[in-house]
BALUMPA-450232 format. One line per 2 residues: number of its first residue (from 0); their letters; for each residue x, y, z of N, C-alpha, C. Coordinates in steps of 0.1 Angstrom, whole numbers. Layout:
N
NUM> a> X:Y:Z:X:Y:Z:X:Y:Z ~ ...
END
This chain:
351
0> ml> 488:-1031:-530:497:-1035:-540:511:-1029:-538 ~ 512:-1016:-533:524:-1009:-532:533:-1014:-521
2> fs> 546:-1014:-523:556:-1017:-513:554:-1031:-507 ~ 551:-1040:-516:550:-1054:-512:563:-1059:-507
4> rh> 563:-1067:-496:576:-1072:-490:577:-1087:-491 ~ 569:-1093:-500:569:-1107:-502:582:-1112:-509
6> kn> 584:-1125:-507:596:-1131:-513:597:-1130:-528 ~ 608:-1129:-533:610:-1128:-548:616:-1141:-553
8> km> 615:-1152:-546:619:-1165:-550:607:-1174:-553 ~ 607:-1180:-564:596:-1189:-568:595:-1201:-558
10> ie> 583:-1203:-553:581:-1214:-544:581:-1228:-551 ~ 586:-1238:-544:586:-1252:-550:571:-1257:-550
12> pd> 568:-1265:-560:554:-1271:-561:550:-1278:-548 ~ 559:-1285:-542:555:-1293:-530:552:-1284:-518
14> da> 557:-1271:-518:555:-1262:-507:544:-1252:-510 ~ 537:-1254:-521:526:-1244:-524:514:-1248:-517
16> lp> 505:-1238:-515:492:-1240:-508:484:-1249:-517 ~ 476:-1258:-511:468:-1268:-519:457:-1262:-527
18> gr> 451:-1251:-522:439:-1246:-529:427:-1254:-527 ~ 418:-1254:-537:405:-1261:-536:400:-1265:-549
20> de> 391:-1274:-550:386:-1280:-562:377:-1270:-569 ~ 370:-1261:-562:361:-1252:-568:364:-1238:-563
22> ps> 361:-1227:-570:364:-1214:-566:356:-1211:-553 ~ 361:-1202:-544:355:-1199:-532:347:-1186:-533
24> fa> 345:-1181:-545:338:-1169:-548:331:-1169:-562 ~ 322:-1161:-564:315:-1160:-577:322:-1150:-586
26> vp> 322:-1152:-599:328:-1143:-609:317:-1137:-617 ~ 317:-1124:-620:306:-1118:-628:305:-1125:-642
28> ee> 293:-1125:-647:291:-1131:-661:296:-1122:-672 ~ 295:-1108:-670:298:-1099:-681:309:-1089:-677
30> ha> 316:-1085:-687:326:-1074:-686:319:-1061:-683 ~ 324:-1054:-672:317:-1042:-668:318:-1030:-678
32> vl> 328:-1031:-687:330:-1020:-697:325:-1025:-710 ~ 329:-1037:-715:326:-1041:-728:313:-1048:-730
34> gt> 307:-1053:-718:294:-1060:-719:295:-1074:-725 ~ 307:-1079:-727:309:-1092:-732:311:-1103:-721
36> pl> 309:-1115:-724:312:-1126:-714:326:-1126:-709 ~ 328:-1128:-696:342:-1129:-691:347:-1143:-693
38> kp> 338:-1153:-694:343:-1167:-695:339:-1173:-709 ~ 347:-1183:-714:343:-1190:-726:330:-1198:-723
40> pf> 324:-1203:-734:328:-1203:-748:327:-1189:-754 ~ 337:-1185:-762:336:-1172:-769:332:-1175:-783
42> pk> 328:-1164:-791:324:-1166:-805:335:-1172:-813 ~ 330:-1178:-824:339:-1185:-833:350:-1174:-839
44> gi> 362:-1178:-839:373:-1170:-844:380:-1162:-834 ~ 375:-1161:-822:381:-1154:-811:393:-1162:-805
46> et> 405:-1156:-804:416:-1162:-799:419:-1157:-785 ~ 427:-1164:-777:430:-1159:-763:445:-1160:-761
48> vv> 450:-1152:-751:463:-1152:-746:463:-1147:-732 ~ 472:-1151:-724:473:-1146:-710:486:-1139:-708
50> fa> 485:-1126:-704:497:-1118:-701:498:-1115:-686 ~ 510:-1115:-681:513:-1110:-668:523:-1099:-669
52> lg> 520:-1087:-664:529:-1076:-665:529:-1067:-653 ~ 528:-1073:-641:527:-1066:-629:513:-1065:-624
54> cf> 509:-1055:-616:496:-1053:-611:485:-1055:-621 ~ 476:-1064:-619:467:-1067:-630:456:-1057:-631
56> wg> 454:-1047:-622:444:-1037:-623:447:-1028:-636 ~ 459:-1023:-636:463:-1014:-647:465:-1022:-660
58> ae> 470:-1034:-659:472:-1042:-671:459:-1045:-678 ~ 449:-1048:-671:436:-1051:-677:430:-1039:-684
60> ri> 431:-1027:-678:426:-1015:-684:432:-1012:-698 ~ 446:-1014:-698:453:-1012:-711:446:-1020:-722
62> yw> 443:-1032:-720:438:-1041:-730:424:-1040:-734 ~ 415:-1037:-724:401:-1035:-727:399:-1023:-736
64> qi> 408:-1014:-737:407:-1002:-745:411:-1004:-759 ~ 417:-1015:-762:422:-1017:-776:411:-1022:-785
66> pg> 409:-1016:-796:398:-1020:-806:402:-1035:-811 ~ 392:-1043:-811:394:-1057:-815:396:-1067:-804
68> vy> 397:-1062:-792:397:-1070:-780:383:-1073:-776 ~ 379:-1086:-775:366:-1090:-773:362:-1089:-758
70> tt> 371:-1094:-750:369:-1093:-735:382:-1094:-728 ~ 383:-1090:-715:394:-1092:-707:390:-1096:-693
72> at> 399:-1102:-686:396:-1106:-672:409:-1107:-664 ~ 408:-1104:-651:419:-1105:-642:419:-1119:-636
74> gy> 431:-1124:-633:431:-1137:-627:445:-1141:-623 ~ 447:-1154:-621:460:-1159:-615:464:-1171:-624
76> sg> 477:-1171:-628:481:-1181:-637:496:-1184:-635 ~ 501:-1196:-640:515:-1199:-640:520:-1205:-627
78> gf> 511:-1208:-618:515:-1214:-605:510:-1228:-602 ~ 508:-1231:-590:505:-1245:-586:492:-1246:-578
80> tk> 488:-1236:-571:476:-1237:-562:463:-1236:-571 ~ 454:-1246:-568:441:-1246:-575:432:-1236:-570
82> np> 425:-1228:-578:415:-1219:-574:419:-1210:-562 ~ 430:-1203:-564:435:-1195:-553:427:-1182:-550
84> ty> 429:-1176:-539:423:-1163:-536:434:-1153:-538 ~ 429:-1140:-538:439:-1129:-540:449:-1129:-528
86> de> 444:-1131:-516:453:-1131:-504:463:-1142:-505 ~ 459:-1154:-510:468:-1165:-511:479:-1162:-522
88> vc> 475:-1156:-533:485:-1152:-543:495:-1142:-538 ~ 490:-1132:-530:498:-1122:-524:508:-1127:-514
90> sg> 505:-1139:-508:513:-1145:-498:526:-1150:-504 ~ 527:-1152:-518:538:-1157:-524:539:-1172:-523
92> rt> 528:-1179:-519:529:-1193:-516:520:-1201:-526 ~ 517:-1195:-538:509:-1202:-548:517:-1204:-561
94> gh> 527:-1196:-563:535:-1196:-576:528:-1189:-587 ~ 516:-1184:-585:509:-1177:-595:513:-1163:-597
96> ae> 512:-1158:-609:514:-1144:-613:500:-1137:-614 ~ 499:-1125:-610:487:-1117:-614:487:-1116:-629
98> ai> 476:-1120:-635:476:-1121:-650:463:-1116:-655 ~ 462:-1114:-668:450:-1110:-675:448:-1119:-687
100> lv> 435:-1123:-688:431:-1131:-700:427:-1120:-710 ~ 432:-1121:-722:428:-1113:-733:422:-1121:-744
102> af> 410:-1119:-747:403:-1126:-758:401:-1116:-770 ~ 406:-1119:-782:406:-1109:-792:402:-1115:-806
104> dp> 398:-1106:-815:394:-1110:-828:406:-1107:-837 ~ 413:-1117:-842:425:-1115:-850:422:-1108:-864
106> se> 410:-1107:-868:406:-1100:-880:406:-1085:-877 ~ 406:-1081:-864:405:-1067:-861:417:-1062:-854
108> vt> 424:-1070:-847:437:-1066:-840:446:-1078:-841 ~ 459:-1076:-845:468:-1087:-846:474:-1091:-833
110> ye> 479:-1103:-832:486:-1107:-820:498:-1099:-818 ~ 505:-1096:-829:517:-1087:-828:514:-1074:-822
112> al> 503:-1068:-825:499:-1055:-818:497:-1057:-803 ~ 491:-1068:-799:489:-1070:-785:502:-1073:-778
114> lk> 511:-1079:-785:524:-1082:-780:533:-1070:-778 ~ 532:-1061:-788:539:-1048:-787:535:-1040:-775
116> tf> 521:-1040:-773:516:-1033:-761:521:-1039:-748 ~ 522:-1053:-748:527:-1059:-736:541:-1055:-733
118> fe> 550:-1055:-742:564:-1052:-740:566:-1037:-737 ~ 558:-1028:-743:560:-1014:-741:554:-1008:-729
120> eh> 544:-1015:-723:536:-1009:-712:541:-1013:-698 ~ 552:-1021:-698:558:-1024:-685:573:-1026:-687
122> dp> 581:-1028:-677:595:-1031:-678:597:-1046:-676 ~ 600:-1053:-688:601:-1068:-687:615:-1072:-683
124> tq> 623:-1064:-677:637:-1068:-673:638:-1069:-658 ~ 628:-1068:-650:629:-1066:-635:628:-1079:-627
126> gm> 626:-1090:-634:625:-1102:-626:612:-1103:-618 ~ 613:-1106:-605:602:-1108:-596:597:-1095:-590
128> rq> 594:-1086:-599:589:-1073:-594:584:-1065:-606 ~ 577:-1054:-603:574:-1044:-613:573:-1031:-605
130> gn> 584:-1023:-607:585:-1010:-599:585:-1013:-584 ~ 576:-1007:-577:576:-1009:-562:568:-1021:-558
132> dv> 562:-1028:-568:555:-1040:-565:565:-1052:-565 ~ 568:-1058:-554:578:-1068:-553:572:-1082:-549
134> gt> 576:-1092:-556:571:-1105:-553:569:-1113:-566 ~ 569:-1126:-564:568:-1135:-576:555:-1133:-584
136> qy> 544:-1128:-577:531:-1126:-583:532:-1114:-593 ~ 543:-1106:-593:544:-1094:-602:554:-1097:-613
138> rs> 558:-1109:-615:567:-1112:-626:561:-1110:-640 ~ 569:-1108:-649:565:-1107:-663:564:-1120:-670
140> ai> 553:-1123:-677:551:-1136:-683:541:-1135:-694 ~ 543:-1144:-704:533:-1146:-715:530:-1161:-715
142> yy> 517:-1164:-715:512:-1178:-715:505:-1179:-729 ~ 511:-1185:-739:506:-1185:-752:496:-1197:-754
144> tn> 488:-1196:-764:477:-1207:-766:479:-1214:-779 ~ 488:-1211:-787:491:-1219:-799:505:-1217:-804
146> de> 509:-1226:-813:523:-1226:-817:527:-1213:-824 ~ 518:-1207:-832:521:-1194:-838:523:-1183:-828
148> qq> 515:-1182:-818:518:-1172:-807:532:-1175:-801 ~ 535:-1187:-799:549:-1190:-793:560:-1185:-802
150> ri> 558:-1188:-815:569:-1184:-824:570:-1169:-825 ~ 559:-1162:-826:560:-1147:-827:565:-1141:-814
152> te> 560:-1147:-803:565:-1142:-790:580:-1143:-788 ~ 585:-1154:-791:600:-1156:-789:608:-1147:-799
154> ma> 603:-1146:-811:609:-1137:-821:609:-1122:-816 ~ 597:-1118:-810:596:-1104:-805:605:-1102:-793
156> rd> 605:-1112:-784:614:-1112:-772:628:-1110:-776 ~ 633:-1117:-786:647:-1116:-790:650:-1103:-796
158> sy> 641:-1098:-804:643:-1085:-811:643:-1073:-800 ~ 633:-1074:-791:632:-1063:-781:643:-1064:-771
160> nd> 648:-1076:-769:660:-1077:-760:672:-1069:-765 ~ 674:-1070:-778:685:-1062:-784:683:-1047:-783
162> al> 670:-1043:-785:667:-1029:-784:669:-1024:-770 ~ 665:-1031:-760:666:-1028:-746:681:-1027:-742
164> rd> 689:-1037:-747:703:-1037:-744:710:-1025:-750 ~ 706:-1021:-762:712:-1009:-768:709:-997:-760
166> sg> 698:-997:-753:694:-985:-745:698:-986:-730 ~ 706:-996:-727:712:-997:-714:705:-1005:-704
168> fd> 695:-1013:-708:687:-1021:-699:693:-1035:-697 ~ 689:-1041:-686:692:-1055:-684:684:-1064:-694
170> pi> 688:-1077:-694:681:-1087:-703:667:-1089:-699 ~ 658:-1092:-708:644:-1095:-705:643:-1108:-697
172> tt> 634:-1107:-687:632:-1118:-678:618:-1125:-680 ~ 611:-1120:-690:597:-1125:-692:597:-1140:-694
174> di> 588:-1147:-686:586:-1161:-688:577:-1163:-700 ~ 581:-1172:-709:572:-1176:-721:569:-1190:-720
176> ep> 556:-1193:-717:553:-1207:-714:539:-1210:-720 ~ 536:-1223:-723:522:-1226:-728:512:-1223:-717
178> ag> 500:-1219:-721:490:-1215:-711:485:-1227:-704 ~ 485:-1226:-691:479:-1236:-682:465:-1231:-677
180> pf> 461:-1236:-665:448:-1231:-660:448:-1216:-657 ~ 438:-1209:-661:436:-1195:-657:425:-1194:-647
182> yy> 429:-1190:-635:419:-1189:-624:414:-1175:-622 ~ 401:-1172:-624:396:-1159:-624:397:-1153:-610
184> ae> 400:-1140:-610:401:-1132:-597:387:-1129:-592 ~ 387:-1124:-580:374:-1120:-573:368:-1109:-581
186> ee> 354:-1107:-578:347:-1097:-585:353:-1083:-584 ~ 357:-1080:-572:363:-1066:-570:375:-1063:-578
188> hq> 382:-1073:-583:394:-1071:-591:391:-1071:-606 ~ 379:-1075:-610:375:-1074:-624:372:-1060:-628
190> qy> 379:-1055:-639:377:-1041:-643:378:-1031:-632 ~ 388:-1033:-623:389:-1025:-611:390:-1010:-614
192> lh> 398:-1007:-624:401:-992:-626:389:-986:-634 ~ 379:-993:-638:366:-988:-643:358:-984:-630
194> kv> 358:-993:-620:350:-991:-608:357:-980:-599 ~ 370:-980:-600:378:-970:-591:387:-963:-601
196> pn> 382:-953:-608:390:-947:-619:404:-941:-615 ~ 405:-936:-602:417:-931:-597:425:-941:-589
198> gy> 422:-953:-590:428:-964:-582:443:-966:-586 ~ 450:-974:-579:464:-976:-580:467:-983:-594
200> cg> 477:-978:-601:483:-985:-612:498:-982:-612 ~ 506:-993:-610:520:-991:-608:528:-994:-621
202> la> 521:-995:-633:528:-999:-645:536:-987:-651 ~ 548:-990:-656:555:-980:-663:565:-987:-673
204> gt> 564:-982:-685:573:-988:-695:587:-983:-695 ~ 595:-988:-704:609:-984:-704:611:-972:-713
206> gv> 602:-969:-722:603:-958:-731:610:-963:-744 ~ 614:-976:-745:620:-981:-757:609:-988:-766
208> sc> 609:-984:-778:599:-989:-788:602:-1004:-791 ~ 591:-1011:-792:592:-1026:-795:588:-1028:-810
210> si> 597:-1031:-818:593:-1034:-832:592:-1049:-834 ~ 581:-1054:-838:579:-1068:-840:584:-1072:-854
212> pt> 594:-1080:-855:598:-1084:-869:587:-1091:-876 ~ 588:-1090:-890:578:-1097:-898:577:-1111:-895
214> sk> 565:-1117:-895:564:-1131:-893:566:-1140:-905 ~ 567:-1133:-917:569:-1140:-929:584:-1142:-933
216> ad> 588:-1154:-936:602:-1156:-939:605:-1154:-953 ~ 595:-1154:-962:598:-1153:-976:591:-1141:-982
218> dg> 590:-1130:-974:583:-1118:-980:592:-1110:-989 ~ 605:-1113:-990:614:-1106:-998:618:-1092:-994
220> lp> 614:-1088:-982:617:-1075:-977:630:-1075:-969 ~ 637:-1064:-969:650:-1063:-962:648:-1065:-947
222> pl> 658:-1070:-940:657:-1071:-925:655:-1058:-919 ~ 648:-1058:-907:647:-1045:-900:660:-1041:-894
224> aa> 661:-1027:-892:672:-1022:-885:673:-1028:-871 ~ 685:-1030:-866:686:-1036:-853:684:-1026:-841
226> nd> 687:-1014:-844:686:-1004:-834:684:-990:-840 ~ 683:-980:-831:680:-966:-836:692:-961:-844
228> ee> 704:-964:-840:716:-959:-848:715:-964:-862 ~ 711:-977:-864:710:-982:-878:699:-975:-886
230> wr> 688:-972:-879:677:-964:-886:683:-951:-891 ~ 691:-944:-883:696:-931:-886:705:-932:-899
232> rr> 712:-943:-899:721:-945:-911:713:-948:-924 ~ 703:-955:-922:695:-959:-934:686:-948:-940
234> ls> 681:-939:-931:672:-929:-935:678:-915:-937 ~ 673:-907:-945:677:-893:-945:672:-886:-932
236> ae> 678:-875:-929:674:-868:-917:660:-865:-917 ~ 654:-861:-928:640:-857:-929:631:-870:-927
238> qy> 635:-881:-934:628:-893:-932:628:-898:-917 ~ 640:-897:-911:641:-902:-897:632:-894:-888
240> ev> 631:-881:-890:623:-872:-882:608:-876:-883 ~ 604:-880:-895:590:-883:-897:587:-898:-892
242> lr> 595:-907:-898:592:-921:-896:596:-926:-882 ~ 606:-921:-876:611:-927:-863:608:-917:-851
244> qs> 605:-905:-854:602:-895:-843:588:-889:-845 ~ 580:-895:-853:566:-891:-854:564:-877:-858
246> gt> 573:-872:-867:572:-858:-872:562:-857:-883 ~ 560:-845:-888:551:-842:-899:557:-833:-909
248> er> 557:-837:-922:563:-829:-932:554:-817:-935 ~ 559:-806:-940:551:-794:-943:541:-797:-954
250> pf> 528:-792:-953:518:-796:-963:523:-791:-977 ~ 518:-798:-987:521:-795:-1001:536:-795:-1005
252> tg> 544:-802:-997:558:-803:-1000:562:-817:-1004 ~ 553:-827:-1001:557:-841:-1003:557:-846:-1018
254> ey> 565:-855:-1020:567:-861:-1034:554:-867:-1039 ~ 546:-873:-1030:534:-881:-1035:521:-874:-1032
256> td> 521:-861:-1029:508:-854:-1026:498:-855:-1037 ~ 502:-853:-1049:493:-852:-1061:495:-862:-1071
258> td> 502:-873:-1068:505:-883:-1078:493:-891:-1082 ~ 492:-896:-1094:481:-904:-1099:485:-917:-1105
260> ed> 498:-920:-1105:502:-933:-1112:497:-945:-1105 ~ 496:-956:-1113:491:-968:-1108:502:-976:-1102
262> gm> 500:-981:-1089:511:-988:-1083:508:-991:-1068 ~ 519:-994:-1061:518:-997:-1046:527:-988:-1038
264> yh> 521:-983:-1027:529:-975:-1018:534:-983:-1006 ~ 547:-983:-1004:554:-991:-994:559:-982:-982
266> cg> 561:-988:-971:567:-981:-960:581:-976:-964 ~ 584:-963:-962:597:-958:-966:609:-963:-957
268> ac> 606:-969:-946:616:-974:-937:619:-989:-940 ~ 609:-997:-941:611:-1012:-942:606:-1018:-955
270> gn> 599:-1011:-963:594:-1017:-976:581:-1024:-975 ~ 574:-1024:-963:562:-1031:-961:551:-1025:-970
272> pl> 544:-1033:-978:533:-1028:-986:522:-1022:-977 ~ 517:-1010:-981:508:-1003:-972:495:-999:-979
274> fd> 496:-992:-991:484:-986:-998:485:-989:-1013 ~ 474:-993:-1018:472:-994:-1033:468:-980:-1038
276> sg> 474:-977:-1050:470:-964:-1056:456:-962:-1059 ~ 448:-973:-1060:434:-973:-1063:426:-967:-1051
278> tk> 432:-966:-1039:425:-960:-1028:430:-946:-1025 ~ 439:-941:-1034:444:-927:-1032:434:-917:-1039
280> yh> 433:-905:-1033:424:-895:-1038:429:-881:-1035 ~ 425:-871:-1042:429:-857:-1040:420:-851:-1029
282> sg> 425:-849:-1017:417:-844:-1006:419:-829:-1005 ~ 430:-824:-1011:433:-809:-1009:439:-806:-996
284> cg> 442:-816:-988:448:-813:-974:463:-810:-974 ~ 470:-813:-985:484:-810:-985:493:-822:-983
286> wp> 487:-834:-980:494:-846:-979:487:-858:-987 ~ 495:-868:-991:488:-879:-997:477:-885:-989
288> sf> 465:-887:-996:453:-892:-988:448:-905:-994 ~ 445:-914:-986:440:-927:-990:427:-930:-982
290> te> 419:-939:-988:406:-943:-981:408:-955:-972 ~ 418:-963:-974:421:-975:-966:434:-980:-968
292> ai> 439:-989:-959:452:-996:-961:449:-1009:-969 ~ 459:-1015:-974:457:-1027:-982:452:-1039:-974
294> sp> 455:-1038:-961:451:-1049:-951:452:-1044:-937 ~ 443:-1048:-928:444:-1044:-914:458:-1049:-908
296> da> 464:-1059:-913:476:-1064:-908:488:-1056:-912 ~ 486:-1047:-922:497:-1039:-927:501:-1027:-918
298> ve> 491:-1023:-910:493:-1011:-902:489:-1014:-888 ~ 493:-1005:-879:488:-1005:-865:482:-991:-862
300> li> 470:-991:-856:463:-979:-853:464:-977:-838 ~ 468:-964:-834:471:-961:-820:464:-948:-817
302> kd> 458:-948:-805:452:-935:-800:463:-925:-797 ~ 462:-913:-803:472:-902:-801:466:-890:-795
304> ss> 470:-887:-783:464:-876:-776:473:-863:-776 ~ 483:-863:-784:492:-852:-785:486:-840:-792
306> qg> 493:-829:-792:488:-817:-799:475:-812:-795 ~ 471:-815:-782:458:-810:-777:446:-816:-783
308> mv> 447:-827:-790:435:-834:-796:436:-849:-795 ~ 426:-856:-798:426:-870:-798:425:-875:-813
310> rt> 435:-882:-818:435:-886:-832:439:-901:-832 ~ 437:-907:-844:442:-921:-846:454:-921:-854
312> ev> 465:-925:-848:478:-925:-855:479:-938:-863 ~ 486:-937:-875:488:-949:-883:503:-952:-883
314> rc> 507:-964:-879:521:-968:-879:522:-981:-887 ~ 534:-983:-892:537:-995:-900:537:-1007:-890
316> ar> 530:-1018:-893:529:-1029:-884:542:-1037:-884 ~ 550:-1036:-895:562:-1043:-895:574:-1037:-888
318> cd> 575:-1024:-889:587:-1017:-883:584:-1007:-873 ~ 571:-1004:-870:566:-995:-860:570:-980:-864
320> sh> 571:-977:-877:574:-964:-881:561:-956:-882 ~ 562:-943:-879:551:-934:-880:548:-931:-895
322> lg> 535:-932:-898:530:-929:-912:522:-916:-913 ~ 512:-915:-904:503:-903:-904:491:-905:-895
324> hi> 480:-900:-899:468:-901:-890:455:-904:-899 ~ 445:-908:-892:432:-911:-899:422:-900:-894
326> fd> 414:-895:-903:404:-885:-900:391:-890:-906 ~ 380:-885:-901:366:-889:-906:360:-880:-915
328> dg> 368:-873:-924:363:-864:-933:366:-868:-948 ~ 367:-881:-950:370:-887:-963:357:-888:-971
330> ps> 358:-894:-983:347:-896:-992:336:-905:-986 ~ 324:-900:-984:314:-908:-978:311:-921:-985
332> dr> 312:-921:-999:309:-933:-1007:320:-943:-1007 ~ 331:-940:-1000:342:-949:-999:346:-952:-984
334> gg> 337:-951:-976:339:-954:-962:340:-942:-952 ~ 342:-930:-958:343:-918:-949:355:-915:-942
336> qr> 366:-923:-945:379:-920:-938:389:-913:-947 ~ 397:-905:-942:409:-899:-949:422:-904:-941
338> wc> 429:-912:-948:442:-917:-942:452:-906:-947 ~ 456:-897:-938:465:-886:-942:479:-891:-939
340> in> 487:-893:-949:500:-900:-948:511:-891:-953 ~ 522:-890:-946:534:-882:-950:541:-889:-962
342> sl> 544:-881:-972:551:-886:-984:565:-892:-979 ~ 571:-886:-969:584:-891:-964:583:-904:-958
344> sl> 571:-909:-955:569:-922:-949:567:-933:-960 ~ 567:-929:-972:563:-938:-983:574:-939:-994
346> df> 574:-951:-1000:581:-953:-1013:570:-958:-1022 ~ 572:-956:-1035:562:-959:-1045:568:-968:-1056
348> de> 561:-979:-1059:565:-988:-1070:554:-988:-1080 ~ 557:-983:-1092:547:-982:-1103:545:-995:-1109
350> r> 532:-998:-1113:529:-1011:-1119:531:-1009:-1134
END
């Protein structure tokens, strides 16, 4: 993968390798990590999307670790050659990108969350390369499977483009196209980094957070801040530290730690509804505590390995602001979870 010297100019269809009518190799039936089928038909309700973000070894591992992802597979997409081999794709003569199929349950993980991961886990501004991996097969691309995915993808692309520009990056070069044929890669490339845990992964993000704008046009919420400077203007210094820099307020100092009023708790940055007061309880931990969010779509849950421990971080799904963490010491008769949320991350509307 490293130091590829292949051309970075897309081949013309008439010059592409012809390929073959049937694959020249067998593909495993099951995912080596998840134990789910690699190929459809998938269970009812499962949606799919194809992402290309450089070397597909590392890209696939990122997605199979996300809760709500049903299965993943490496393959080739976006080009002209039928049923190509890995060597053919690496020749630059197929037009295909190294890609991953992501099949997911939208009731457990939103398309927006998968899209945020896509943009943040690689550099989508590099054209026909990703780091030291150079060639058309390493280009950034999203192959959507329905109109709603297209709409959300283009909206996210435009928003993230502004954020990258404000941080000094070039414009996004990600191809956004309807999904065509997805040709599965050879067995050795499926779940490669599970089989070779210390294997090569050349992916690296820009460090710029991708905030997915709300998909609802009539939600009545204010528009999101366009950049970090605007967030600083909108929020107090204390709010900014918690919401935008993942800080934590001191225990027993928050405005909502012991409140009992009936109403709705909203994101303190963007107004997104997050928690109903009926799920709030007195945990004694020093921060507002809830047993659940109002909807899985209201929040995004992220693995957090900071502070020498592994926790589940809670972020606002609308503006990507930090809210708090989830712990498994909540009331057993209400699901057993404690959603430990900073008061500075919240606003409250009394009913």
